[in-house]
C-alpha positions, 0 to 999 in steps of 0.5 A, spaced: 564 895 302 562 901 299 559 900 292 557 905 287 551 902 282 549 906 276 541 906 272 541 905 264 536 906 259 529 907 261 530 910 267 529 916 264 525 922 265 523 929 263 525 934 268 531 930 269 537 933 271 534 940 273 534 941 280 542 939 279 543 945 274 538 950 278 542 948 284 549 948 283 554 951 279 559 945 278 552 941 275 552 947 270 558 947 268 558 939 267 551 940 263 554 946 258 560 941 256 555 935 255 552 940 250 558 942 246 561 935 246 555 932 243 553 938 239 546 940 241 542 942 246 542 936 250 539 939 257 534 943 254 530 936 252 533 933 259 529 938 262 523 940 257 522 935 251 517 930 252 518 923 254 517 921 246 523 926 244 526 922 251 527 916 249 530 916 242 536 912 243 541 917 241 538 922 246 536 917 252 544 915 253 546 921 253 542 924 257 542 917 262 549 918 262 549 925 264 545 925 270 549 920 273 555 923 272 553 929 274 549 927 280 557 923 282 560 929 281 556 933 285 553 929 290 559 924 293 565 926 296 568 919 297 571 914 292 567 907 291 571 901 292 567 897 286 563 899 281 556 896 277 553 900 271 546 896 269 547 897 260 549 903 259 551 904 266 557 901 265 559 907 261 558 911 268 561 906 272 567 907 269 568 914 270 566 912 278 573 907 278 577 913 273 578 909 267 574 914 262 574 921 264 567 925 263 569 927 256 572 921 253 566 916 256 561 922 253 563 921 247 563 914 247 557 913 250 554 918 244 557 912 239 554 908 241 547 910 242 548 914 234 549 906 233 545 903 236 539 907 233 541 906 226 541 899 228 534 900 230 532 903 224 534 897 221 532 892 225 525 896 227 524 891 234 523 893 242 524 890 249 519 887 253 519 886 262 516 880 265 514 879 271 512 873 276 515 867 272 522 863 274 527 866 268 527 858 266 520 859 263 521 865 260 528 862 256 524 856 254 518 860 252 523 864 247 527 858 244 519 856 242 519 863 238 521 862 230 521 871 230 528 874 233 527 874 242 531 873 247 532 873 254 536 880 255 536 883 263 536 878 268 535 884 273 533 880 279 529 873 280 523 873 277 523 880 273 527 878 267 526 882 260 526 880 254 528 883 247 527 882 239 523 884 233 516 886 234 512 880 231 517 876 237 516 880 243 508 880 241 508 872 241 512 871 247 508 876 250 502 872 249 505 866 250 508 869 256 501 870 260 498 864 258 505 862 262 502 865 268 507 872 268 504 876 273 506 882 268 508 883 261 509 890 257 513 894 252 519 898 255 519 905 253 526 904 249 528 904 241 529 897 240 532 890 242 538 892 246 543 886 248 540 882 242 543 880 235 538 885 232 544 890 236 551 886 232 551 892 226 552 897 231 559 893 234 564 896 229 562 903 230 562 902 237 569 898 237 574 902 233 571 909 237 573 905 244 580 902 241 581 909 240 580 912 247 585 911 253 582 907 258 586 908 265 587 902 270 581 903 275 582 904 282 578 899 284 573 894 280 568 895 275 564 888 276 561 888 268 555 885 265 556 880 260 559 875 265 558 879 272 565 878 274 570 884 277 576 886 272 581 891 272 584 891 266 583 896 261 583 891 255 579 885 258 575 891 259 574 894 253 573 888 249 567 886 255 564 893 253 563 891 246 560 884 247 555 887 252 551 891 245 550 883 244 550 879 250 545 879 256 546 883 262 546 879 268 544 884 273 542 879 278 549 875 278 552 882 279 549 883 285 550 876 288 558 877 286 559 883 288 556 881 295 560 875 295 566 881 294 565 883 301 559 889 298 555 891 303 553 898 302 551 899 295 549 907 292 545 907 286 547 913 282 543 918 278 536 916 275 530 916 280 533 912 285 529 906 285 529 902 280 536 899 281 535 899 289 528 896 287 532 890 284 536 889 290 531 888 294 530 882 290 537 879 290 538 880 297 534 884 302 540 884 307 545 888 305 544 896 305 542 901 300 542 909 299 540 914 292 544 919 291 
């Protein structure tokens, strides 16, 4: 059973998608349509922009989404039997499962990015990757800090991303290093995603989602908030809204997919290594490839 998986924010890089744009008329048409929907030249920023420009949430999210969808539509001639996406990647997975059209999904991604950036500006915040500690140790340290800081992305055994205020993240990094973390580094993201600091973004995204047509998926969608498979459009919508302030349970998501019969994962978009790297840490017995 083959599943398509899609990366989220922090998988962006300068030049992403340029080879696709130059090598395929279909890819070029998708990029141009994307620029038109967004109202700015996203492809120019993706191909020629600086790392700093790409880091802005309102740019990063559409960029990562566009790269995944162009890779999907130009690089794969088969239907998935299951899908999942890491954080923002969940929107890409909904296009692969034919729940959303490319156009509707990009519009929702643009709303999500705009609302999240606004929340980031209201509450300056960040995230950090913690490597080499048990999840329970990271959770314990986060819970002991009076500033806002939580375990946000359960990526794979020994790798967890924390999210919170700058003060909270700085304190957590210091204490987690003392506990023996191999690495504790801030990420190139615009704010504290998947934490209560994103609560202000919920209302705008919820309104946009409720106004958008969601079709019944052609395959199960394993969603971040509970790692369970969803096939009901209303449940998919509800979980997509909750995802903004809930942890990404990626380790459990992959485990649930394997339990459901997935034995081959195809990472679509990004550099093709981020999710596959996590996959190897979760279960080395399953096959993986990248597009």
